[in-house]
Steps between C-alpha positions, in 0.01 A plus 500: 500500500778242465521258794818357649454167319457677164813707564704194597377308196595793277846526653552125462421517130768769456769267632747327270436126484690200367431132436610201296278501190597159363442151638739393774658198333819426308479683166702705256374839616351641818354851529488727804263792444523835681246782465432828674634853549839373622536206258803653326670595828462140617639369170790746519601360840522137381608533134853538366588509134775286354750785514410633842211667674294668232220737607209314343263776614629717216439235233227555237166338580412158360860387460683185609835499677751220556679473832496342845289511815685559827393460860731766642845367389387147410431428133184290482426449131561610144187679378316702238312796648200648320426859598156648420383847595136548600231547392583279198523189716273219620436672835519858373800559729876479454581131456820296496519134403818311589547197274730261684580129481197289582635288784283520811783623724629756246159667458434506874839659572437772239163572663661514845752757373219709350303493827811605696538792259163646599212319330239310698363156406200525269169354613307258276370687195649832610665578164166460322322686780734796440421477128127515579529786750725694261243469220703265280214250488149459637395234748373257235836521321686450828298185570574384145874516582456219753276311259777513236746355752259222599373419149488125437372501143527692174147634541564614859815681389331665201210623713727631777725681251194655336381637835853612587504703176179670613216323317282481812606848613400652165160331496420594861617858450280544194191379688578726796539803273152441354344455845678806641379715210138415581550548875640848432219587261228396744663684791543813286136487391379460859712799607396720205160381373430835327782452250546121481198287419477133590156439352506160334857444618416150623479366144839649411656358816350157437646500148844575645479242782377195306833446312686537831268247661564253216876552531495442877288186460744361243789560737320327787408209275864467389606419856411132451756466221726741681523272802587207276766709325658619824464203735486212252221257417407285801527158338422164660606165356215262579445133431466157654806331659781398264362697204838668461433836668840525667675396178321782319604745774864389461472534123365855532767589756780350294629315807405215735316713755236245600552137603382261227436128558273229362327483839159672496457768766867603527404871510330568834528878529479795259826597331497863378734661247513825298596433139507669162330311218587704191371851568260387774581484872342209688465456875500123469375254760551123472240328715432159646318254276124525552326176590294350778741383770500383862861606552475796741811680370407448134147624570640827638697540176190427289294757694773757454513425126126568472542824697775623267290406196211714625727805520685443171491719189587194291495124551718259307296180519741212438347181361703180467452370144653163597215422745124493473310827561350393834275636773781705656546679166124551470481649849785744430346604168165559668657715773677736256231546234446865598875578511739599222694183423706317240514121472848353463477144367829376640710187433410495131830319445342187661227267379177696477198416717347849518482682166460858387169402340366377833600819679342718230167330578538588867614865477506788255811651661843496333678160502870455434685177436789496746798286585709606798734207434573620143455869587226549243212748519661781699533741206136444404394569861705820503328629184157398626537685831605818323184483291278413796613784725660758278347472154723697266780736598406766756550860397582653835534847353132499400342269757563574867517176698458549874720271712497691829218433749535855639436644155197274455349613833543867405344440157200329662451804726530724193237299315264522797539879515438537125185287530377727779547803271314328217217406738480860620474616139226246429308611814551868407669577829658844567839554334689523830428127541698443181811679622520306830514161329714631214756614756498154659566340160778754436669423834480120463662522158761726656578236761616266222768738376581643843344844463306482826641216708615528859850443634401172671392343169816623325717349774309171486541470122873570497569276800425202272785592263843342514785700651703672229196584288 
């Protein structure tokens, strides 16, 4: 029986909503989006064609109309109005997009007129939530919408677009169909043992489940790369004082973001930046120079640098080629031996006191000759990082890369349930044991695409979206 909260939620989703769908800043175009049962009635109240008040409700679907937006008798802006009849729309409902001038005030005044005409303000992610609830996309695709918006690298965008097109949905659906077939067969055999035999069925079920298990394990394993693709590679620039770490940060940023002086120990705290280096996104941290010091403030910075290094995916170990490779360098090298790191031999434009040959005797990790002053070495670093983390071009159509921690958790539960089925087969347990764990695997896979999730989880996911999407 439907409760009051379910009824109210259902009624709310039937309401016509509106929001600004473009960034609120000076630009050429701003878009106000309206969707819902009364979207065209709302548009009719605010839109007037060039030659008078045209009834846009009678216009063919998926057409664009030139005219003006009015707030009662006040002309607000010159616009293009796109009219799209559901269900062939993003939300599956009637949708109107008003393309107006992109000034902050102009867009806001158009939205105000639309709200006065009968729409209510959209909540964060409500357009995509409508699309999900109306069956235009599954939950994994809906989450991919936000990932596309937030993509910081080519790889992140490619992966998000692949999932938006349904690559994850298709793979999950195929696995669920196989599992459901075997659940149905077992249940039918238990209900009608005289006509349906399940003698030796364990071997047949095991043969069907092993490829699914391998597929799920691959997806879980891909999460490591997936996190790097989505969030960026946590990268720490490490080195002794005055090795040129801040100069390298500025070079990578393309601007003077960090203070650079000839005085050792200028950097006391960690300076963090998100940057794109070629196709790779880096969450970059410039740290204090690591050395033994009695300066209390500098020591705090050194301790923090070591802490960041322990948590890093990648360390850029900067060595000053114009000074001797000393005990501070040795200590840093010793502390990062188990980490993934690249040595940047900096200041190669100056007289050499530490050579590439010397460093090759001390480490087998990649070493690049670098000169922040002459801006040399950055392209080589860019190419090296692509090879280190993303060897070759990803084919996101064939290889599903998991970037969502919720998906990973559901896949881990799925794997556990499949293992329980395989153990039951190995122990020759009764067949009803199989169906219990198979159903668990089926439901956890369903949670990824939104087939069996509760309203609270749906609301939580869409609350993280931006308003207007």
